[in-house]
C-alpha positions in Angstrom: 33.4 -90.0 0.3 33.8 -86.3 -0.1 35.5 -86.7 -3.5 32.6 -88.8 -4.8 30.1 -86.1 -4.0 32.2 -83.5 -5.9 32.4 -85.7 -9.0 28.7 -86.3 -9.0 28.0 -82.6 -8.9 30.4 -81.9 -11.8 28.6 -84.6 -13.9 25.2 -83.1 -13.3 26.4 -79.6 -14.4 27.8 -81.0 -17.7 24.5 -82.8 -18.4 22.5 -79.6 -17.8 24.8 -77.7 -20.2 24.3 -80.3 -22.9 20.5 -80.2 -22.6 20.4 -76.4 -22.8 22.5 -76.2 -26.0 20.2 -78.7 -27.9 17.8 -77.5 -30.7 14.3 -76.5 -29.7 12.7 -78.3 -32.6 14.7 -81.5 -33.1 16.2 -81.6 -29.6 19.5 -82.5 -31.0 23.0 -81.0 -31.0 23.8 -80.0 -33.7 20.3 -79.3 -35.2 19.1 -81.7 -37.9 16.2 -79.6 -39.3 16.9 -77.9 -42.7 16.6 -74.1 -42.6 14.9 -72.2 -45.6 17.2 -70.4 -48.1 14.8 -67.5 -48.6 12.8 -65.1 -46.4 9.8 -62.8 -47.2 10.4 -59.0 -47.0 7.7 -56.4 -47.2 8.5 -53.1 -49.0 6.6 -49.8 -49.7 6.8 -49.2 -53.4 5.9 -45.6 -54.6 3.7 -45.1 -57.7 2.1 -42.0 -59.3 -1.6 -41.4 -59.7 -3.2 -38.4 -61.6 -6.2 -36.8 -59.7 -8.5 -33.9 -60.4 -8.1 -30.9 -58.1 -10.5 -27.9 -58.0 -9.4 -24.4 -57.1 -11.3 -21.1 -56.9 -10.3 -18.1 -59.0 -11.7 -14.6 -58.6 -12.5 -12.5 -61.6 -13.0 -8.7 -61.3 -16.3 -7.5 -62.9 -17.3 -3.8 -63.1 -21.0 -2.9 -63.3 -22.9 0.4 -63.4 -25.9 0.5 -61.0 -28.3 3.3 -60.0 -28.0 4.3 -56.4 -30.5 6.4 -54.4 -28.8 9.5 -52.9 -30.7 11.8 -50.5 -30.6 15.5 -51.3 -31.4 18.0 -48.5 -32.8 21.5 -49.3 -33.6 24.1 -46.7 -36.9 26.1 -47.0 -37.5 29.3 -44.9 -40.8 29.3 -42.9 -42.1 32.1 -40.7 -43.8 31.6 -37.3 -45.0 33.8 -34.5 -43.4 33.4 -31.1 -44.5 34.9 -27.8 -41.4 36.3 -26.1 -41.3 37.6 -22.5 -39.8 41.0 -22.1 -38.7 42.4 -18.7 -39.0 46.1 -17.9 -37.9 48.1 -14.9 -40.0 51.1 -13.8 -39.8 53.5 -10.9 -42.8 53.5 -8.5 -43.1 56.2 -5.8 -43.8 54.7 -2.3 -44.6 56.4 1.0 -43.7 54.8 4.3 -43.9 55.9 7.9 -40.6 56.0 9.8 -40.1 56.4 13.5 -37.3 58.9 14.0 -35.7 59.3 17.5 -35.4 62.8 18.9 -33.2 63.6 21.9 -34.1 66.3 24.4 -31.8 67.6 27.2 -33.3 68.9 30.5 -31.4 70.2 33.5 -32.5 68.8 36.8 -31.5 70.0 40.3 -30.2 67.2 42.5 -28.8 66.9 46.0 -25.5 65.2 46.2 -23.9 64.0 49.4 -20.2 64.7 49.6 -17.8 63.4 52.3 -15.5 66.1 53.4 -12.3 65.3 55.4 -12.0 67.1 58.9 -8.8 66.9 61.1 -9.0 66.9 64.9 -6.4 66.8 67.6 -7.0 64.1 70.3 -5.1 63.4 73.5 -4.0 59.7 73.6 -2.7 58.2 76.9 -0.2 55.4 76.5 1.8 53.5 79.1 5.5 52.9 79.1 7.7 50.7 81.4 10.2 52.8 83.5 13.0 51.0 85.4 13.4 51.6 89.2 16.0 50.2 91.7 15.0 48.8 95.1 16.9 47.2 98.0 15.7 43.7 98.8 16.9 41.5 101.8 17.7 38.0 100.6 18.6 35.1 103.0 22.2 33.7 102.5 23.0 30.2 101.3 22.4 27.2 103.6 25.2 25.7 105.7 26.8 22.7 104.3 27.2 21.0 107.6 23.7 21.5 109.1 21.8 22.3 105.9 20.0 25.2 107.6 19.7 28.9 106.8 20.2 30.1 110.4 23.8 29.6 110.4 24.5 32.5 107.9 23.2 36.1 108.2 20.8 37.8 105.7 22.0 39.6 102.6 20.8 43.0 101.1 20.9 43.2 97.3 19.7 45.7 94.6 16.7 44.7 92.4 15.6 46.4 89.2 11.8 46.7 88.7 9.7 48.1 85.9 6.8 50.4 86.7 4.0 51.5 84.3 4.1 55.3 83.8 1.2 57.0 81.8 2.3 59.2 78.9 -0.1 61.7 77.3 0.4 62.4 73.5 -1.5 64.7 71.0 -2.5 62.7 67.8 -4.1 64.3 64.7 -7.1 62.2 63.5 -8.8 62.7 60.1 -12.5 61.8 59.7 -15.0 62.1 56.9 -17.9 64.4 57.5 -20.9 64.1 55.0 -22.2 67.4 53.5 -25.1 67.9 51.2 -24.5 70.0 48.0 -27.0 71.1 45.4 -26.0 70.8 41.7 -27.7 71.0 38.3 -27.4 67.8 36.2 -28.3 67.5 32.5 -30.7 64.6 31.7 -31.1 63.4 28.1 -34.4 62.0 27.1 -35.2 60.2 23.8 -38.6 60.2 22.2 -39.8 58.6 18.9 -41.5 60.8 16.3 -43.3 59.4 13.3 -42.3 60.8 10.0 -43.6 60.1 6.4 -40.8 59.4 3.9 -41.3 59.4 0.1 -39.2 56.8 -1.8 -38.8 55.6 -5.3 -38.6 51.8 -5.8 -37.4 49.8 -8.8 -40.1 47.4 -9.9 -39.5 44.8 -12.6 -42.5 43.8 -14.8 -42.7 41.1 -17.4 -44.9 41.3 -20.4 -45.3 39.0 -23.4 -44.4 40.4 -26.9 -45.1 38.6 -30.2 -42.2 38.2 -32.5 -41.9 36.7 -36.0 -39.1 34.1 -36.3 -37.8 32.7 -39.6 -36.8 29.0 -39.4 -34.9 27.0 -42.0 -36.7 23.7 -42.4 -34.8 20.8 -44.1 -36.6 19.0 -46.9 -35.1 15.7 -48.1 -35.7 14.3 -51.6 -34.2 11.2 -53.2 -32.4 11.1 -56.5 -30.9 8.2 -58.5 -27.3 8.6 -59.4 -25.3 6.1 -61.5 -22.4 4.4 -59.7 -19.8 1.9 -60.9 -19.5 -1.1 -58.6 -16.6 -3.5 -58.8 -17.1 -7.1 -57.6 -15.0 -10.2 -57.3 -16.8 -13.1 -59.0 -15.6 -16.6 -57.9 -14.9 -19.2 -60.7 -13.9 -22.9 -60.2 -11.1 -24.3 -62.3 -10.2 -28.0 -62.6 -6.6 -29.2 -62.7 -4.9 -32.6 -63.1 -2.3 -33.0 -60.3 0.1 -36.0 -60.0 -0.1 -37.7 -56.5 2.5 -40.1 -55.2 1.0 -43.2 -53.4 2.7 -46.2 -51.7 1.7 -49.9 -51.9 3.0 -52.9 -50.0 5.1 -55.4 -52.1 6.2 -58.8 -50.6 9.3 -60.3 -52.2 11.7 -63.2 -51.2 15.3 -62.5 -50.3 18.0 -65.2 -50.2 19.3 -65.8 -46.7 22.9 -66.9 -46.0 23.1 -69.9 -43.7 25.4 -69.7 -40.7 28.1 -72.4 -40.2 27.1 -75.4 -38.1 28.2 -75.3 -34.5 30.2 -78.4 -33.3 30.0 -79.2 -29.7 32.5 -81.5 -27.9 31.4 -84.8 -26.5 30.9 -84.7 -22.7 33.6 -86.5 -20.6 32.3 -89.3 -18.5 33.8 -89.6 -15.0 34.2 -92.9 -13.2 33.8 -92.8 -9.5 36.8 -94.5 -7.8 36.2 -97.4 -5.4 36.7 -96.9 -1.8 39.5 -99.6 -1.8 41.6 -97.5 -4.2 44.8 -96.1 -2.8 44.9 -92.5 -1.8 47.5 -91.8 -4.4 45.2 -92.6 -7.4 42.6 -90.0 -6.3 44.8 -86.9 -7.0 45.5 -88.3 -10.5 41.9 -88.8 -11.4 41.1 -85.3 -10.2 44.0 -83.9 -12.3 42.6 -85.7 -15.4 39.2 -84.3 -14.8 
């Protein structure tokens, strides 16, 4: 069963290959339709045409023309001008000045002066002088009865300090005011008016007439000949060859290719299921 399916698939592939290789017009293999021996080819053929072409040329032309030229002349003219003049003059001036005057006067004045005076004064001072006295002191207490009656009293020496007055002479200085009379100079200033004569500088301005000469320009026009050169354009016609191209269709012989010969397809016969298993490998080997 499996071998039959394989053979059927192989036959289908061969049929598909045969159909694909057939001609599209006659649907046969090989093609039966006759092919043309010539084919049309389009070419661009050059040819020459003469055309007119214009160009511009410039010609130099000289011409004499009259040109207006300004001429400037200067003319002297007088005019009167008022000019300010500054002058400095001396003017006497009187002014009142307050002048200080100092006067010295002697005045008697009482001046209090403190004069030192020394005095001796007795000054009493106290000093501590040591003295020795006998003092009766009870003995220590008995250790057994803890009473002071067991031991007798004791006499000891005691040092005491006693204030003793001491008189000393001290010198004391004190200031005693005294009044003295002296003469003191006193300066007094008083203002006294005084007239002072001065000379001041005064500037005066006055107008003075002055004659001024001016140069006035006067312009006149004059015609002067002048040579002018110009470029005059001129058109010139020329015949120029121009190359053009035109389309030309011509037939060219075509070489026919050799016909293609295809082999006839091989037909496979499916074996019967009753065939021996030995015949199957042979059939597959032939295929």
